[in-house]
Every structure is written in structure tokens, then in C-alpha cells.
VOLUMDREN-272199 format. One record per residue: chain; residue in one letter; x, y, z of N, C-alpha, C in turn. Coordinates in pm, 1 decimal, always signed. Atoms other than C-alpha are relative to their C-alpha. Layout:
<nodes>
A;A;X;Y;Z;X;Y;Z;X;Y;Z
...
</nodes>
This chain:
<nodes>
A;M;+64.1;+119.6;-24.6;+12799.2;-18067.7;-645.8;+2.8;-56.9;+150.2
A;T;+2.7;+58.2;-145.6;+12685.1;-18221.0;-315.9;+1.3;-131.0;+10.4
A;Y;+6.8;+138.4;-21.1;+12781.4;-18547.9;-202.2;-86.5;-47.4;+110.5
A;T;+69.7;+67.5;-101.1;+12595.7;-18782.7;+10.0;+87.0;-60.4;+89.5
A;V;-107.4;+58.3;-90.2;+12802.2;-18876.8;+312.0;-65.4;-111.6;+90.1
A;V;+53.3;+107.6;-73.3;+12746.1;-19230.6;+453.4;+99.2;-64.2;+99.0
A;T;-95.1;+42.6;-114.4;+12896.9;-19349.3;+792.7;-19.9;-144.2;+16.3
A;L;+8.1;+128.7;-20.6;+12977.6;-19708.3;+794.6;-18.7;-58.9;+125.6
A;P;+30.7;+35.2;-141.4;+12873.3;-19911.3;+1091.8;+134.9;-3.7;+81.7
A;E;-132.5;-25.8;-79.9;+13254.0;-19946.3;+1186.9;+41.0;+126.7;+54.7
A;A;-17.9;-142.5;-8.8;+13292.8;-19592.6;+1155.1;-83.1;+45.4;+137.7
A;E;+67.9;-28.8;-112.0;+13007.5;-19543.3;+1407.3;+32.0;-41.4;+135.9
A;V;-46.2;+71.2;-112.7;+13141.7;-19791.4;+1641.9;+119.8;+101.1;+44.4
A;D;-110.4;-79.5;-53.8;+13472.2;-19582.5;+1645.6;-36.0;+129.5;+65.9
A;F;+46.8;-148.5;-75.3;+13292.3;-19233.0;+1697.7;-50.3;-36.4;+136.0
A;H;+42.1;+25.6;-133.0;+13107.8;-19391.4;+1989.4;+107.1;-46.2;+121.3
A;K;-98.2;+41.6;-75.9;+13431.7;-19539.1;+2144.2;+70.6;+139.1;+51.6
A;L;-90.3;-131.6;-35.8;+13629.9;-19218.4;+2097.7;-85.9;+100.4;+95.5
A;Y;+45.2;-97.4;-89.6;+13343.1;-18993.6;+2247.5;-10.5;-49.8;+130.8
A;Q;-7.7;+57.9;-121.3;+13318.7;-19234.5;+2537.3;+127.8;+9.6;+72.3
A;Y;-118.8;-20.7;-56.4;+13685.1;-19229.0;+2613.6;+27.3;+144.5;+40.5
A;I;-22.1;-153.6;-15.8;+13689.4;-18845.1;+2571.5;-90.2;+44.2;+116.4
A;S;+103.2;-30.5;-93.2;+13363.8;-18804.3;+2785.1;+24.9;-40.9;+144.0
A;E;-45.0;+51.0;-122.4;+13517.8;-19014.0;+3065.1;+107.6;+99.6;+79.0
A;R;-116.0;-100.7;-27.5;+13787.8;-18735.9;+3088.1;-60.3;+139.7;+14.2
A;S;+50.0;-155.2;+31.5;+13573.9;-18415.7;+3000.2;-115.9;-33.5;-92.0
A;V;+136.3;+21.1;+44.4;+13208.8;-18417.0;+2916.2;-20.4;+127.4;-101.4
A;Q;-25.8;-115.7;+86.2;+13270.6;-18061.0;+2775.5;+83.3;-18.4;-112.5
A;G;-88.3;+23.4;+102.3;+13560.7;-18197.4;+2572.5;-62.7;-103.0;-98.4
A;A;+50.2;+95.2;+110.5;+13372.0;-18483.1;+2431.7;-123.6;+78.5;-96.6
A;H;+87.3;-71.9;+81.6;+13088.7;-18234.8;+2315.0;+93.6;+85.8;-107.5
A;A;-75.1;-78.6;+83.6;+13354.5;-18001.2;+2157.0;+52.2;-107.2;-117.6
A;W;-58.3;+99.8;+93.2;+13515.5;-18322.0;+1992.5;-109.8;-23.9;-115.0
A;A;+117.5;+45.2;+58.0;+13180.4;-18424.1;+1864.4;-35.9;+121.6;-107.4
A;N;+22.9;-135.9;+76.3;+13129.0;-18051.3;+1715.2;+92.8;-26.5;-103.7
A;A;-107.9;+11.8;+93.0;+13476.2;-18090.6;+1556.8;-26.3;-107.3;-118.1
A;F;+19.7;+136.3;+89.4;+13366.2;-18439.3;+1395.1;-104.7;+51.8;-89.7
A;S;+91.2;-37.0;+96.4;+13064.6;-18276.9;+1271.2;+28.2;+103.8;-104.4
A;D;-48.9;-83.8;+108.6;+13224.4;-17996.6;+1102.6;+76.1;-62.2;-120.2
A;A;-90.8;+61.2;+103.1;+13468.5;-18237.9;+935.5;-97.6;-77.7;-84.8
A;F;+97.5;+79.9;+60.9;+13165.5;-18456.4;+832.0;-66.9;+98.5;-108.5
A;R;+70.7;-86.8;+75.9;+12993.1;-18149.6;+676.8;+80.9;+33.9;-107.8
A;K;-80.7;-23.5;+110.3;+13305.8;-18069.5;+487.3;+13.5;-111.1;-108.9
A;L;-25.2;+106.1;+81.6;+13300.3;-18400.3;+316.9;-133.5;+4.4;-93.4
A;E;+101.1;-21.7;+79.3;+12966.4;-18287.9;+136.8;+33.5;+65.0;-113.9
A;H;-43.2;-74.6;+124.5;+13157.2;-18052.8;-87.6;+145.0;-30.4;-18.2
A;N;-118.6;+38.9;+39.6;+13457.3;-18170.3;-264.0;+79.5;-73.9;+78.0
A;P;-57.8;+94.1;-84.4;+13576.6;-18459.3;-67.2;+133.1;-34.8;-84.2
A;L;-122.9;+43.1;+59.4;+13853.8;-18538.9;-339.3;+94.8;+112.1;+25.6
A;S;-111.1;-107.1;-24.8;+14045.7;-18221.7;-231.4;+102.9;-39.2;+111.4
A;Y;-75.8;+36.7;-116.2;+14172.9;-18405.5;+72.7;+120.1;-102.8;-34.8
A;S;-123.6;+61.8;+28.5;+14498.2;-18607.0;+82.3;-33.8;-159.7;+0.7
A;L;+16.2;+164.1;-13.1;+14511.1;-18995.8;+32.2;+61.5;-33.6;+163.2
A;A;-42.2;+52.3;-124.1;+14550.6;-19167.7;+376.1;+125.7;-99.8;-12.7
A;P;-118.4;+96.2;+22.6;+14855.2;-19393.9;+430.4;-66.9;-146.7;-18.8
A;E;+85.9;+126.5;+21.0;+14590.3;-19684.2;+447.3;-41.2;-55.7;-151.0
A;S;+49.8;+33.3;+158.4;+14508.0;-19628.8;+73.7;+103.5;-112.9;-58.6
A;A;-90.4;+98.0;+72.0;+14809.6;-19843.6;-20.0;-28.3;-135.6;+21.8
A;D;+13.2;+100.1;-15.3;+14663.1;-20143.5;+138.9;-161.9;-56.8;-9.3
A;V;+134.2;+20.6;+50.9;+14312.3;-20122.7;+21.1;-20.5;+19.1;-136.7
A;D;+35.3;+5.3;+148.9;+14147.8;-20174.8;-314.7;-55.4;+147.0;-56.8
A;D;+40.5;-119.6;+37.8;+13984.7;-19827.9;-311.1;+103.5;+102.1;+60.1
A;D;-90.1;-124.1;-43.9;+14161.2;-19478.8;-274.2;-78.1;+36.0;+148.2
A;V;+63.3;-52.5;-138.6;+14109.3;-19404.9;+102.4;+59.6;+140.0;+34.8
A;Y;-28.7;-106.0;-38.9;+14131.3;-19047.8;+177.5;-15.5;+48.8;+144.0
A;Q;+29.0;-33.9;-126.5;+14147.4;-18869.1;+505.1;-17.3;+138.1;+30.2
A;I;+30.2;-135.2;-32.4;+14016.1;-18535.7;+662.5;+51.1;-2.9;+153.2
A;I;-25.8;-15.9;-151.2;+14186.4;-18430.1;+993.5;-41.3;+129.6;+42.0
A;F;+65.4;-93.7;-102.7;+14028.8;-18245.7;+1262.7;+60.5;+5.3;+124.8
A;K;-67.9;+5.2;-142.2;+14145.5;-18125.9;+1575.0;-109.8;+68.0;+113.2
A;T;+59.9;-46.5;-110.0;+14047.7;-18058.9;+1923.1;+31.8;+158.0;+43.7
A;R;-39.9;-137.6;-53.8;+14068.1;-17712.3;+2099.7;+154.1;-32.6;+54.7
A;R;-132.3;+17.4;-39.5;+14384.7;-17871.7;+2254.9;+72.9;-25.1;-108.2
A;G;-79.7;+33.2;+115.9;+14513.9;-17955.8;+1894.7;+21.9;-145.2;-17.8
A;N;-25.6;+139.8;+36.0;+14491.5;-18326.0;+1915.9;-62.0;-34.2;-112.7
A;P;+46.1;+37.0;+135.8;+14443.2;-18451.7;+1569.7;-78.8;-155.4;-8.9
A;Y;+82.8;+116.0;+30.4;+14171.9;-18695.0;+1464.6;+0.2;-16.0;-164.2
A;R;+18.9;+32.5;+140.2;+14124.9;-18863.9;+1125.8;-137.8;-67.6;-15.8
A;L;+131.4;+88.0;+61.8;+13810.9;-18951.9;+931.5;+77.4;-66.0;-136.6
A;L;-48.0;+76.1;+130.9;+13906.3;-19214.7;+666.9;-127.6;-34.2;-82.4
A;F;+117.0;+21.3;+96.4;+13676.9;-19226.6;+359.6;+39.0;-17.9;-143.3
A;S;-3.6;+27.1;+137.1;+13628.9;-19318.3;+6.4;-116.8;+73.6;-70.5
A;V;+90.9;-57.1;+86.6;+13432.5;-19169.2;-272.3;-25.4;-92.3;-100.6
A;R;+47.1;+76.8;+110.5;+13221.9;-19360.4;-509.3;-120.7;+77.0;-59.2
A;N;+66.8;-91.6;+74.5;+13029.9;-19164.4;-771.8;-29.1;+123.0;+89.2
A;E;+28.7;-94.4;-79.4;+12830.1;-18902.3;-553.8;-34.7;-30.2;+130.1
A;R;-4.3;+28.1;-143.5;+12857.4;-19086.7;-220.4;+170.5;-12.2;+53.6
A;V;-125.9;+15.6;-71.0;+13130.4;-19068.3;+46.5;-42.1;-71.3;+113.8
A;F;+7.8;+96.3;-82.0;+13179.6;-19350.0;+249.8;+80.2;+10.1;+127.0
A;I;-94.6;-5.0;-106.0;+13329.7;-19294.7;+605.1;+28.5;-156.6;+48.4
A;W;-40.2;+136.1;-30.0;+13546.3;-19612.8;+671.8;+9.7;-7.3;+171.3
A;A;-39.8;+12.9;-114.5;+13675.3;-19529.0;+1017.4;+26.2;+145.8;+67.9
A;V;-41.3;-115.4;-78.0;+13758.1;-19246.8;+1279.8;+118.4;-46.0;+87.9
A;R;-111.7;+60.3;-91.6;+14091.2;-19284.3;+1431.2;+64.4;+134.9;+87.1
A;G;-63.9;-96.5;-86.1;+14222.8;-19069.6;+1734.7;+184.6;+6.9;-12.7
A;F;-154.0;-16.1;+15.6;+14596.0;-18932.0;+1748.9;+80.5;-118.8;+68.6
A;H;-56.7;+104.0;-84.6;+14689.3;-19226.1;+1985.9;-29.2;-138.3;-43.5
A;Q;+25.2;+118.9;+52.1;+14556.9;-19491.2;+1765.8;+95.4;-35.4;-108.1
A;D;-81.4;+62.7;+97.5;+14756.9;-19706.0;+1529.0;-69.2;+32.2;-125.5
A;Y;+28.7;+27.2;+109.3;+14728.4;-19728.5;+1163.5;-115.3;-95.4;-18.4
A;A;+131.4;+77.5;+44.4;+14390.6;-19864.5;+1024.0;+14.4;-114.7;-88.0
A;S;-51.3;+106.8;+74.9;+14490.3;-20204.2;+936.7;-114.2;-90.8;-44.1
A;D;+111.1;+77.7;+36.4;+14144.3;-20357.6;+930.2;-85.6;+53.6;-108.9
A;L;+94.0;-73.1;+82.3;+14008.6;-20146.6;+643.7;-46.2;-129.7;-132.9
A;N;+32.4;+99.8;+95.4;+14013.8;-20456.1;+402.5;-98.1;-98.7;+51.1
A;D;+96.7;+56.9;-89.2;+13767.1;-20632.3;+647.5;-134.8;+62.8;-32.5
A;I;+135.1;-60.2;+21.7;+13482.9;-20374.7;+568.0;-33.5;-0.3;-167.8
A;E;+58.9;+4.7;+123.7;+13255.6;-20394.8;+269.7;-59.1;+130.4;-13.1
A;L;+103.6;-109.8;+11.7;+13113.1;-20087.8;+113.3;-112.2;-47.4;-63.5
A;P;+122.5;+47.9;+64.0;+12746.0;-20112.5;+32.4;-16.9;+38.6;-148.5
</nodes>
């Protein structure tokens, strides 16, 4: 089964902030990070329920899963997502230097 992946506006903001942060240090690194993000995004189209629950799941009504992807330097990033029917909703993108995503309760799924 192929799932439809939907990026919520909050996750799009996260993506752009992280991309900007990385590109200020290395344009090439930002492109590599965006490619790693895209690879993780594509993995969610197939069997998203195979990934582990995120710690944030304990504080949200939905099950929140995480897929971890890394840069060439090995810095981990997380895509936080939920699955409803045949759709995957990306809630947030978090960098290794960012805290727990405590604001997920403020986000409404379509």
C-alpha cells in the first residue's frame, strides 16, 4: 500500500527554519540535509507504521511516530508524524539541538 504524505504548515515552517539555519553555515550542507529529508519523506509513503513512537506521543491524543534521518556529519533530525487511514501527516521537523516538541497539541490535523 502506498500512503499519501501530507506536510502540515507547522512542519513546513520547521523545514524552512532548519534549512535556513544550515545554509547560513554551509549551502552545500543545506542541500545535503534537504536531500536526506526528502529520502525520509519518501520512506513514509511505504509502511510508516514500522517506525517507533516518538516521546511526544505520550502527550498527544494521536500516536506520534518518528523517523530519524542524519546528515553526512551524523547529526540526527526527526520527522514527527501520525498515520490516519492511508495518509501520513508530518507534524514537525526537529533538529538534534532542539528540545522535545511540546507544541503538538496546538496542531490540528485536517
